[in-house]
C-alpha positions as semicolon CSV with decimal commas, in nm:
position;residue;x (nm);y (nm);z (nm)
1;X;-5,814;-2,175;-2,854
2;X;-5,462;-2,070;-2,748
3;X;-5,453;-2,364;-2,503
4;X;-5,711;-2,188;-2,284
5;X;-5,987;-2,429;-2,181
6;X;-5,974;-2,617;-2,514
7;X;-6,244;-2,871;-2,426
8;X;-6,482;-2,607;-2,295
9;X;-6,417;-2,377;-2,591
10;X;-6,488;-2,670;-2,822
11;X;-6,820;-2,725;-2,644
12;X;-6,911;-2,358;-2,691
13;X;-6,816;-2,370;-3,058
14;X;-7,024;-2,684;-3,113
15;X;-7,320;-2,535;-2,926
16;X;-7,330;-2,232;-3,153
17;X;-7,273;-2,447;-3,462
18;X;-7,582;-2,644;-3,363
19;X;-7,778;-2,323;-3,313
20;X;-7,705;-2,230;-3,674
21;X;-7,912;-2,527;-3,791
22;X;-8,264;-2,417;-3,884
23;X;-8,427;-2,683;-3,664
24;X;-8,224;-2,566;-3,362
25;X;-8,216;-2,192;-3,417
26;X;-8,470;-2,051;-3,174
27;X;-8,331;-1,702;-3,235
28;X;-8,476;-1,682;-3,586
29;X;-8,830;-1,758;-3,473
30;X;-8,821;-1,521;-3,178
31;X;-8,884;-1,151;-3,213
32;X;-8,757;-1,093;-2,860
33;X;-8,398;-1,190;-2,945
34;X;-8,251;-0,862;-3,057
35;X;-7,884;-0,847;-3,157
36;X;-7,775;-0,709;-2,816
37;X;-7,975;-0,979;-2,637
38;X;-7,821;-1,246;-2,859
39;X;-7,472;-1,111;-2,782
40;X;-7,546;-1,118;-2,407
41;X;-7,678;-1,474;-2,443
42;X;-7,370;-1,580;-2,638
43;X;-7,135;-1,427;-2,379
44;X;-7,322;-1,597;-2,094
45;X;-7,313;-1,938;-2,264
46;X;-6,943;-1,913;-2,350
47;X;-6,845;-1,788;-2,004
48;X;-7,062;-2,056;-1,844
49;X;-6,904;-2,335;-2,044
50;X;-6,552;-2,206;-1,981
51;X;-6,643;-2,190;-1,613
52;X;-6,680;-2,569;-1,612
53;X;-6,302;-2,600;-1,661
54;X;-6,168;-2,730;-1,330
55;X;-5,886;-2,475;-1,352
56;X;-6,150;-2,221;-1,255
57;X;-6,303;-2,423;-0,970
58;X;-6,136;-2,226;-0,691
59;X;-6,237;-1,895;-0,852
60;X;-6,592;-2,027;-0,896
61;X;-6,609;-2,115;-0,528
62;X;-6,483;-1,772;-0,424
63;X;-6,725;-1,607;-0,666
64;X;-7,022;-1,785;-0,510
65;X;-6,903;-1,700;-0,159
66;X;-6,899;-1,333;-0,253
67;X;-7,240;-1,342;-0,416
68;X;-7,417;-1,504;-0,127
69;X;-7,226;-1,336;0,156
70;X;-7,500;-1,081;0,227
71;X;-7,794;-1,307;0,143
72;X;-7,891;-1,091;-0,155
73;X;-7,814;-1,145;-0,522
74;X;-7,750;-0,823;-0,710
75;X;-7,849;-0,792;-1,077
76;X;-7,485;-0,772;-1,184
77;X;-7,415;-1,102;-1,005
78;X;-7,677;-1,312;-1,181
79;X;-7,437;-1,423;-1,456
80;X;-7,180;-1,533;-1,195
81;X;-7,448;-1,734;-1,020
82;X;-7,566;-1,895;-1,345
83;X;-7,206;-1,993;-1,424
84;X;-7,172;-2,144;-1,077
85;X;-7,494;-2,344;-1,118
86;X;-7,372;-2,479;-1,453
87;X;-7,040;-2,572;-1,290
88;X;-7,229;-2,747;-1,008
89;X;-7,432;-2,942;-1,264
90;X;-7,105;-3,045;-1,426
91;X;-6,985;-3,178;-1,088
92;X;-7,318;-3,331;-0,990
93;X;-7,260;-3,701;-1,063
94;X;-7,216;-3,790;-0,695
95;X;-7,560;-3,644;-0,623
96;X;-7,734;-3,871;-0,873
97;X;-7,885;-4,209;-0,786
98;X;-7,605;-4,458;-0,723
99;X;-7,644;-4,669;-1,043
100;X;-7,630;-4,354;-1,259
101;X;-7,340;-4,216;-1,058
102;X;-7,143;-4,540;-1,106
103;X;-7,201;-4,537;-1,483
104;X;-7,048;-4,189;-1,496
105;X;-6,759;-4,290;-1,270
106;X;-6,682;-4,570;-1,518
107;X;-6,705;-4,333;-1,816
108;X;-6,483;-4,068;-1,661
109;X;-6,235;-4,331;-1,544
110;X;-6,217;-4,475;-1,897
111;X;-6,162;-4,126;-2,042
112;X;-5,887;-4,046;-1,792
113;X;-5,712;-4,378;-1,846
114;X;-5,730;-4,335;-2,222
115;X;-5,560;-3,998;-2,176
116;X;-5,295;-4,157;-1,953
117;X;-5,232;-4,431;-2,209
118;X;-5,181;-4,167;-2,479
119;X;-4,952;-3,961;-2,255
120;X;-4,745;-4,272;-2,184
121;X;-4,733;-4,360;-2,555
122;X;-4,597;-4,013;-2,631
123;X;-4,342;-4,029;-2,350
124;X;-4,515;-3,753;-2,151
125;X;-4,568;-3,750;-1,776
126;X;-4,899;-3,918;-1,696
127;X;-5,153;-3,671;-1,554
128;X;-5,303;-3,716;-1,211
129;X;-5,578;-3,985;-1,200
130;X;-5,488;-4,095;-1,555
131;X;-5,254;-4,384;-1,470
132;X;-5,451;-4,706;-1,484
133;X;-5,177;-4,886;-1,287
134;X;-5,177;-4,659;-0,982
135;X;-5,511;-4,475;-0,967
136;X;-5,741;-4,596;-0,691
137;X;-6,088;-4,512;-0,823
138;X;-6,273;-4,534;-0,490
139;X;-6,013;-4,319;-0,312
140;X;-6,019;-4,062;-0,593
141;X;-6,398;-4,042;-0,572
142;X;-6,390;-3,987;-0,196
143;X;-6,144;-3,703;-0,252
144;X;-6,349;-3,556;-0,537
145;X;-6,667;-3,559;-0,331
146;X;-6,505;-3,439;-0,006
147;X;-6,280;-3,167;-0,140
148;X;-6,446;-3,052;-0,464
149;X;-6,817;-3,129;-0,483
150;X;-6,935;-3,095;-0,124
151;X;-6,768;-2,760;-0,043
152;X;-6,890;-2,608;-0,369
153;X;-7,245;-2,735;-0,331
154;X;-7,256;-2,609;0,028
155;X;-7,188;-2,259;-0,104
156;X;-7,475;-2,292;-0,352
157;X;-7,721;-2,447;-0,106
158;X;-7,880;-2,114;-0,005
159;X;-7,976;-2,051;-0,368
160;X;-8,149;-2,383;-0,437
161;X;-8,188;-2,551;-0,097
162;X;-8,435;-2,815;-0,211
163;X;-8,194;-2,927;-0,481
164;X;-7,866;-2,926;-0,290
165;X;-7,925;-2,981;0,079
166;X;-8,101;-3,314;0,060
167;X;-7,818;-3,456;-0,149
168;X;-7,525;-3,365;0,076
């Protein structure tokens, strides 16, 4: 994937591989999915998944600010908004019930530390939050919620107030 969002591109590739299976291919059974509609769907899914890459978080936040600035959502902005909602879902662990949230904190922590262990094994610099010896999980979660999740969700709150506002 030319080092551009490799995880997210892998997810997109796997999603469309699954859709090729007869039991998963809802395109084949639908007469409404014309080739142009399928291509639009494919573009939206790929862009949405790539939009979950944290490298794009700042751009996602700015994109939502622009969409909702006038209180109206234009037709040409719907795909931006859908990408932002998918990104918010990707960040949503802190808004889940505490036991579920903690399970995901443990899973993400384990993934990050596994990455850090591999980076150390290869003699590479250990990425932020990936060093099991120095990462403070609680402090990192406070930062994640305060500086990433909450500001982004606040921008989306006008779109789905019943979903976002009660969880802030």
